[in-house]
C-alpha positions as CSV (number, residue, x, y, z in Angstrom):
1,X,5.6,14.1,-15.0
2,X,3.3,15.6,-12.2
3,X,3.6,14.9,-8.5
4,X,0.2,14.0,-6.7
5,X,0.2,14.4,-2.9
6,X,-3.2,15.0,-1.5
7,X,-3.5,17.2,1.6
8,X,-6.0,14.5,3.0
9,X,-3.0,12.0,3.5
10,X,-0.2,11.9,5.9
11,X,2.8,14.3,4.3
12,X,5.0,12.0,2.4
13,X,8.6,11.7,3.8
14,X,11.3,10.9,1.1
15,X,8.6,9.7,-1.3
16,X,5.5,10.9,-3.2
17,X,2.3,9.6,-3.0
18,X,1.5,9.5,-6.7
19,X,3.2,10.3,-9.9
20,X,1.4,10.7,-13.1
21,X,3.6,10.2,-16.1
22,X,2.1,10.0,-19.7
23,X,-1.2,7.9,-19.6
24,X,-0.3,6.5,-16.2
25,X,-0.7,7.2,-12.3
26,X,1.7,5.4,-10.3
27,X,0.7,5.3,-6.6
28,X,3.1,4.6,-3.9
29,X,2.8,1.9,-1.4
30,X,-0.1,3.0,1.1
31,X,-0.4,1.8,4.7
32,X,-3.5,2.2,6.8
33,X,-2.8,5.6,8.5
34,X,-4.9,8.5,8.5
35,X,-3.7,12.1,7.7
36,X,-2.1,12.6,11.1
37,X,0.0,9.2,10.6
38,X,-1.9,7.3,13.2
39,X,-2.2,3.6,12.2
40,X,-5.6,1.8,12.4
41,X,-6.0,-1.0,14.7
42,X,-6.0,-4.4,12.9
43,X,-5.7,-5.7,9.4
44,X,-9.3,-5.0,8.2
45,X,-9.2,-1.5,9.4
46,X,-5.7,-0.9,7.7
47,X,-6.8,-2.7,4.6
48,X,-9.7,-0.1,4.7
49,X,-7.6,3.1,5.2
50,X,-4.9,2.0,2.7
51,X,-7.7,1.8,-0.1
52,X,-9.3,5.1,1.0
53,X,-5.6,6.6,0.8
54,X,-5.3,5.2,-2.9
55,X,-8.6,6.6,-3.5
56,X,-7.6,9.9,-2.4
57,X,-4.6,9.7,-4.6
58,X,-6.6,8.6,-7.8
59,X,-9.1,11.4,-6.9
60,X,-6.5,14.1,-6.7
61,X,-5.0,12.9,-10.1
62,X,-8.6,13.1,-11.7
63,X,-9.0,9.6,-12.2
64,X,-10.8,6.6,-10.2
65,X,-10.9,3.0,-9.0
66,X,-12.2,1.6,-12.3
67,X,-9.0,2.9,-14.3
68,X,-6.5,0.8,-11.9
69,X,-4.8,-1.7,-13.9
70,X,-2.5,-3.4,-11.2
71,X,-2.5,-3.6,-7.4
72,X,0.4,-5.1,-5.5
73,X,-0.8,-6.2,-1.8
74,X,1.9,-6.7,0.8
75,X,0.8,-8.2,4.0
76,X,2.6,-9.7,7.0
77,X,0.3,-12.3,8.3
78,X,-1.0,-15.1,6.0
79,X,-3.3,-16.5,8.4
80,X,-4.6,-13.2,9.6
81,X,-5.4,-12.3,6.1
82,X,-7.0,-15.9,5.6
83,X,-9.2,-15.3,8.9
84,X,-10.3,-11.9,7.6
85,X,-11.2,-12.7,3.7
86,X,-14.6,-12.1,4.0
87,X,-14.2,-8.7,5.9
88,X,-11.4,-7.7,3.5
89,X,-13.5,-8.6,0.4
90,X,-16.5,-6.2,1.7
91,X,-13.8,-3.6,2.3
92,X,-12.4,-4.1,-1.3
93,X,-16.1,-3.8,-2.7
94,X,-16.9,-0.8,-0.7
95,X,-14.0,1.3,-2.5
96,X,-13.4,-0.7,-5.8
97,X,-16.8,-2.4,-6.5
98,X,-16.6,-5.2,-8.6
99,X,-13.4,-3.8,-10.7
100,X,-10.6,-6.4,-10.3
101,X,-7.4,-5.4,-11.9
102,X,-4.3,-7.5,-12.0
103,X,-3.2,-8.1,-8.7
104,X,-0.3,-9.5,-6.5
105,X,-0.4,-10.6,-2.9
106,X,3.0,-11.1,-1.3
107,X,3.5,-12.0,2.2
108,X,6.4,-10.1,3.7
109,X,8.4,-10.6,6.9
110,X,8.0,-6.9,8.1
111,X,7.0,-3.2,6.6
112,X,8.9,-0.1,7.5
113,X,6.5,1.7,9.6
114,X,5.9,0.4,13.0
115,X,2.4,-1.5,13.3
116,X,1.7,-1.6,9.5
117,X,0.3,-5.0,8.6
118,X,-0.5,-4.3,4.9
119,X,0.9,-1.9,2.3
120,X,-0.6,-1.7,-1.0
121,X,0.7,0.2,-4.3
122,X,-1.3,0.5,-7.3
123,X,-1.1,1.7,-11.1
124,X,-4.1,3.3,-13.0
125,X,-4.8,4.8,-16.3
126,X,-5.2,8.5,-16.2
127,X,-7.1,8.8,-19.6
C-alpha cells in the first residue's frame, strides 16, 4: 500500500488523497478547493477544480485519466447541475477527454466542507 498526497493539493486532515494498493488507486472525494483550501465560486468552477485535484493524484501515482474505472459524483443541487450540464461536460472533457468510466451521480443534502457544492471520488488502475 502506498499513500498519495500531492503537494499541489490542500493538506489532508484525517484522510489521504489517494491510496495505491495492488493494481488500483483509490482517490478520496475531491472538492473544488485549491492548495490553500480556498473553495472556487460556483458549481462549474468547483467541478473543474475537483477534477484537477483528481488528476493531480493520478499524476502523483504514475497513472492517468484513461485508467479511471469508476467515478462517484456527489452534488447538492440537482437543478444547478442540470442548468450547467453543458459547461460541466466541457470541463469533464478538458480533463478526461472522451473517457467515460462507470459513474454514479448522487444528490446529497450537504457536504462536509462549508461552501462545497460537489465532491468527486475515483478509482483507477495503476498498471
